[in-house]
C-alpha positions in Angstrom: -18.3 -33.1 16.9 -16.7 -30.1 17.4 -13.3 -29.3 16.3 -11.0 -27.9 18.7 -8.2 -25.1 17.2 -5.6 -23.5 19.4 -3.7 -20.9 18.2 -0.4 -19.9 20.0 1.1 -16.6 19.0 -1.6 -14.1 18.6 -0.1 -11.2 16.3 -0.2 -10.2 12.5 0.2 -13.7 11.7 -1.4 -15.9 14.6 -4.3 -13.7 14.5 -5.0 -14.1 11.0 -5.2 -17.5 10.6 -7.6 -17.4 13.6 -10.2 -15.3 12.5 -10.0 -17.2 8.6 -10.2 -20.7 11.2 -13.5 -19.2 12.6 -15.3 -19.6 9.4 -14.6 -23.0 9.3 -18.2 -25.3 10.4 -18.0 -27.4 14.0 -15.0 -25.2 14.9 -14.0 -23.7 18.2 -10.9 -21.1 18.2 -8.6 -20.9 21.1 -6.2 -18.2 21.6 -3.0 -17.5 24.0 -0.2 -15.1 23.4 2.7 -14.6 25.9 1.9 -11.2 26.2 -1.2 -9.7 28.9 -1.5 -7.2 26.2 -1.9 -8.8 22.9 -4.2 -11.5 25.0 -6.7 -8.7 25.9 -6.6 -7.1 22.7 -6.9 -10.8 22.0 -10.1 -10.7 23.4 -12.1 -7.4 22.5 -11.3 -7.5 19.3 -13.0 -11.0 18.9 -9.6 -12.8 17.4 -10.9 -16.2 18.7 -13.8 -17.7 20.3 -11.6 -17.5 23.8 -8.9 -16.7 24.6 -6.7 -18.1 27.3 -3.9 -17.6 30.1 -3.0 -21.5 30.5 -1.4 -23.3 27.7 -1.3 -27.2 28.6 -5.2 -26.4 29.3 -5.9 -26.0 26.0 -3.3 -28.0 24.0 -4.6 -31.0 26.2 -8.3 -30.4 24.3 -6.7 -29.4 21.0 -7.4 -30.8 17.8 -4.9 -28.6 15.6 -2.2 -26.2 17.2 -0.8 -23.6 15.0 1.9 -21.3 16.3 1.6 -18.3 15.4 5.2 -17.6 16.8 8.4 -16.6 15.3 10.9 -19.7 14.8 12.8 -19.5 17.6 9.8 -19.2 20.2 8.6 -21.8 18.4 11.4 -24.0 18.8 11.3 -23.4 22.3 7.3 -24.3 22.5 8.1 -27.6 20.4 10.6 -28.6 23.3 8.0 -28.2 26.1 5.3 -29.6 24.4 6.8 -33.5 23.8 6.0 -33.2 27.7 2.6 -31.9 27.1 -0.6 -34.4 27.9 -2.0 -34.1 24.2 -4.8 -36.1 21.9 -3.5 -38.9 20.0 -4.7 -37.7 17.3 -3.6 -34.3 16.7 -1.9 -32.1 14.5 0.4 -29.5 15.0 2.0 -26.8 12.2 3.7 -23.7 12.6 3.9 -20.6 10.0 7.9 -19.9 10.3 9.7 -18.8 7.5 12.1 -21.2 7.6 11.9 -24.9 8.1 14.9 -26.6 8.4 15.4 -26.5 12.1 11.7 -27.2 12.4 11.1 -29.9 10.8 14.2 -31.0 12.7 12.5 -31.1 15.8 9.1 -32.1 14.3 11.3 -35.2 13.1 12.0 -35.5 17.3 8.0 -35.3 17.7 7.3 -37.7 15.5 9.1 -40.1 17.3 7.3 -39.4 20.2 3.6 -40.0 19.0 3.1 -36.2 17.4 2.9 -35.2 14.0 4.1 -32.2 12.8 3.4 -30.1 9.7 5.6 -27.7 9.1 3.8 -24.7 7.7 4.5 -21.1 5.9 1.7 -18.5 4.8 3.4 -16.4 2.2 1.7 -13.3 2.9 2.6 -9.9 5.1 1.9 -6.6 5.5 3.4 -3.1 7.0 1.4 -3.1 9.8 2.1 -5.8 12.4 0.5 -7.1 16.0 -2.7 -8.8 16.8 -4.8 -5.0 15.8 -3.6 -5.9 12.2 -5.0 -9.5 12.1 -7.4 -9.8 9.4 -9.3 -12.9 8.1 -8.2 -12.0 4.3 -4.1 -11.5 4.6 -3.6 -14.9 3.2 -6.3 -14.7 0.4 -4.8 -15.8 -2.9 -1.0 -16.1 -1.3 0.8 -19.6 -1.0 0.5 -21.5 1.6 3.5 -24.0 1.9 3.3 -27.3 3.8 6.3 -29.2 4.4 4.9 -32.4 5.6 8.1 -35.4 6.9 8.5 -38.0 4.5 5.6 -40.6 4.6 3.2 -38.5 6.3 -0.1 -39.5 7.3 -2.1 -38.3 3.7 -5.5 -38.5 5.7 -3.3 -35.7 8.7 -2.3 -33.3 5.7 -5.7 -33.1 4.0 -7.4 -32.9 7.6 -5.1 -29.7 7.7 -5.3 -28.1 4.9 -9.4 -28.6 4.8 -8.9 -26.5 7.9 -6.4 -24.0 6.3 -8.7 -23.7 3.3 -10.7 -21.1 4.6 -7.5 -18.7 4.8 -8.5 -18.4 0.9 -4.5 -19.4 0.6 -2.9 -21.6 -2.5 -2.0 -24.5 -0.9 1.0 -25.8 -2.1 3.4 -28.9 -0.4 7.2 -28.7 -1.2 10.2 -30.5 0.8 11.6 -28.2 3.8 15.4 -27.9 2.3 13.8 -26.8 -1.1 11.7 -24.0 0.7 14.5 -22.6 2.4 16.5 -22.3 -0.7 13.5 -20.8 -2.7 13.0 -18.1 0.0 16.6 -17.5 0.2 16.4 -16.5 -3.6 13.2 -14.8 -3.5 13.1 -13.2 -0.2 15.5 -14.2 2.5 18.7 -12.9 0.0 16.6 -9.8 -1.2 16.8 -8.7 2.3 20.3 -8.8 2.5 20.9 -7.0 -0.7 18.6 -4.1 0.0 20.4 -3.6 3.3 23.7 -3.4 2.0 22.3 -0.7 -0.5 21.1 1.1 2.0 24.7 1.2 4.0 26.6 2.0 0.5 24.1 4.8 0.8 25.2 6.2 3.9 28.7 5.5 3.4 28.1 7.7 -0.2 26.8 10.4 2.3 30.3 11.6 4.4 31.3 12.9 0.8 28.2 13.7 -1.4 25.4 14.7 1.3 22.8 15.3 -0.8 22.2 11.5 -2.1 19.9 10.7 0.1 17.8 13.7 -0.6 17.8 12.0 -4.4 17.2 8.4 -3.1 13.8 8.4 -4.4 11.9 6.4 -6.8 13.5 3.6 -8.0 15.8 3.8 -5.1 13.5 3.8 -2.3 11.5 1.0 -4.2 14.3 -1.4 -4.6 15.2 -1.2 -0.9 11.6 -0.6 0.7 12.6 -4.0 2.3 15.3 -2.7 4.0 12.8 -1.2 7.0 11.8 -4.3 8.0 11.8 -5.8 11.4 15.8 -5.9 12.2 15.8 -8.8 14.9 13.3 -10.9 13.0 15.8 -10.8 9.9 18.2 -11.3 12.3 16.7 -14.6 12.9 16.0 -15.5 9.8 19.3 -15.0 8.0 20.7 -17.0 10.8 18.6 -20.0 10.5 18.9 -20.2 7.2 22.9 -19.5 7.0 24.1 -22.1 4.4 21.6 -21.1 1.7 22.1 -17.9 1.8 26.2 -18.1 2.0 25.7 -19.7 -1.3 23.7 -17.1 -2.9 26.2 -14.7 -1.7 28.6 -16.5 -3.7 26.4 -16.9 -6.5 26.0 -12.9 -6.2 29.3 -12.4 -6.4 30.2 -14.8 -9.8 27.0 -12.2 -10.9 28.9 -8.6 -9.9 32.4 -10.1 -11.2 30.3 -10.5 -14.7 28.9 -7.7 -14.7 32.3 -5.8 -13.8 33.9 -7.4 -17.1 31.1 -6.5 -19.0 31.6 -3.0 -18.2 34.8 -3.2 -18.4 35.0 -4.2 -22.5 31.8 -1.3 -22.9 30.5 -3.4 -25.9 27.3 -1.3 -25.8 25.0 -4.6 -27.0 26.4 -6.9 -24.5 25.2 -4.0 -22.0 22.1 -3.5 -23.5 21.6 -7.3 -23.8 22.1 -7.4 -19.8 19.3 -5.2 -19.2 16.8 -6.5 -21.5 17.3 -10.2 -21.0 16.6 -9.1 -17.3 13.6 -6.9 -18.5 12.2 -10.2 -19.9 12.6 -12.4 -17.4 11.0 -10.0 -14.8 8.0 -9.2 -16.7 7.1 -12.4 -17.0 7.4 -12.6 -13.7 3.6 -13.4 -11.9 2.2 -10.2 -10.2 -0.9 -11.9 -8.2 0.7 -14.5 -6.4 0.4 -12.5 -2.7 4.0 -13.6 -1.8 5.4 -11.9 1.4 3.6 -7.8 1.3 3.2 -6.2 -1.7 2.3 -3.1 -2.6 0.4 -2.0 -5.4 1.8 1.5 -6.0 -0.1 4.6 -8.2 2.4 7.4 -9.7 0.6 10.4 -10.2 1.7 13.7 -11.8 -0.4 16.0 -9.8 0.1 20.1 -10.0 2.0 22.4 -6.7 -1.3 24.0 -5.3 -2.6 23.9 -1.9 -5.4 21.0 -0.7 -4.6 18.8 -4.4 -3.7 15.6 -1.6 -6.7 15.7 0.3 -8.9 16.4 -2.9 -7.2 13.1 -4.4 -7.6 11.1 -1.2 -11.0 12.6 -1.0 -12.2 11.2 -4.5 -10.9 7.7 -3.2 -12.8 8.1 0.1 -15.8 9.1 -1.4 -15.8 5.5 -3.8 -14.7 3.9 -0.9 -11.1 2.5 -2.4 -9.0 2.0 1.0 -5.2 3.0 0.2 -2.2 1.5 2.8 0.3 4.7 2.1 0.9 7.7 0.8 4.0 9.6 -0.1 5.4 12.5 -2.2 8.8 11.7 -4.7 10.8 15.0 -5.0 13.5 13.4 -7.1 11.3 11.6 -10.4 14.6 10.4 -12.7 13.1 7.3 -13.0 9.3 7.9 -12.3 6.4 10.2 -14.1 4.2 11.0 -10.8 5.1 12.7 -7.5 2.6 11.5 -5.7 2.7 7.8 -5.2 -0.5 6.3 -3.4 -0.6 3.0 -2.4 -3.1 -0.1 -2.6 -3.0 -3.8 -0.7 -4.4 -5.2 -4.3 -4.5 -4.5 -7.9 -8.2 -4.6 -8.0 -8.3 -1.4 -5.5 -5.0 0.0 -7.6 -7.1 0.0 -11.0 -10.2 1.1 -9.2 -8.0 4.0 -8.2 -7.1 4.7 -11.4 -10.3 4.7 -13.4 -11.8 7.4 -10.1 -8.8 9.7 -10.7 -8.9 9.7 -14.5 -12.8 10.5 -14.4 -12.8 13.4 -12.1 -9.1 14.9 -13.1 -6.9 15.3 -16.0 -3.7 14.2 -14.7 -1.1 11.8 -16.3 -1.0 8.3 -13.9 1.9 5.4 -13.7 1.1 2.5 -12.5 3.7 0.0 -10.7 
């Protein structure tokens, strides 16, 4: 018997999930996107087995419906869903990065006989859109499910059975717990990164060269400030309460740092940085949570063609890179050429490749 999966929203996340679901046996994957151009691209790229132009018809035969849409759009879809002619056994899930509002809507659907299990695949890419979708996007990333209390275990297992083809690490948490943890490790850091960039911008009025020196550590710390502003507007508003708590805690921490500096006690200052280093060094490095780059800093000589020479070596050994840039201000890094990779294995292979062919010094991050 064929299992019908319907993915609504065929961007990076929805498209990648659809590709993963195609690996499941006895499964047919349908897809829909509100943009006609995206639907056409999905057809050309074989993102799903069949792209549909009408939502309700595909939803009526679906065994599992997956929303790969932003949270606000998903909430709108779920509102309409209660009027759709769905199978009584259908399981509905989403991919949103905040779960509070989504699960409130899910509870309403449960009263109408529809099973909703919240989901959040914690992976992404520096690229967006259906053309960036790939089967292995979620490999080794955490895929969080937030089922309602007293959800039928068989429903959860059925969804997990399908999603295991993403090769992600499946975990279950409470929706409120999810929103708190993602506020700490993702949403709040975006606010901090944006605030640092705003502070840099204000400094440029009196010190125009400031931005020219903003390489290395500053660029790495604030990289996430380049994320989609519309998406982050929605996220911070949806998770506002948790973020306000984080801001209060941050202000307390900054007051503590200010006090430490005012007292100028050398041992206390050193301990502050040492304890932070200890905690940071113990963080897991291969969880695949959100989009992570693995950087290799290469101290190269300054002569024409050296960059193409290095990338040529990597191409010969079929090592894929995601980004490359030159760092001119090098106070806190050892290299001037920064090559970014999607995973640690590619970075390690690149280091060996370059070491075997050159005598350039390298530093990994």
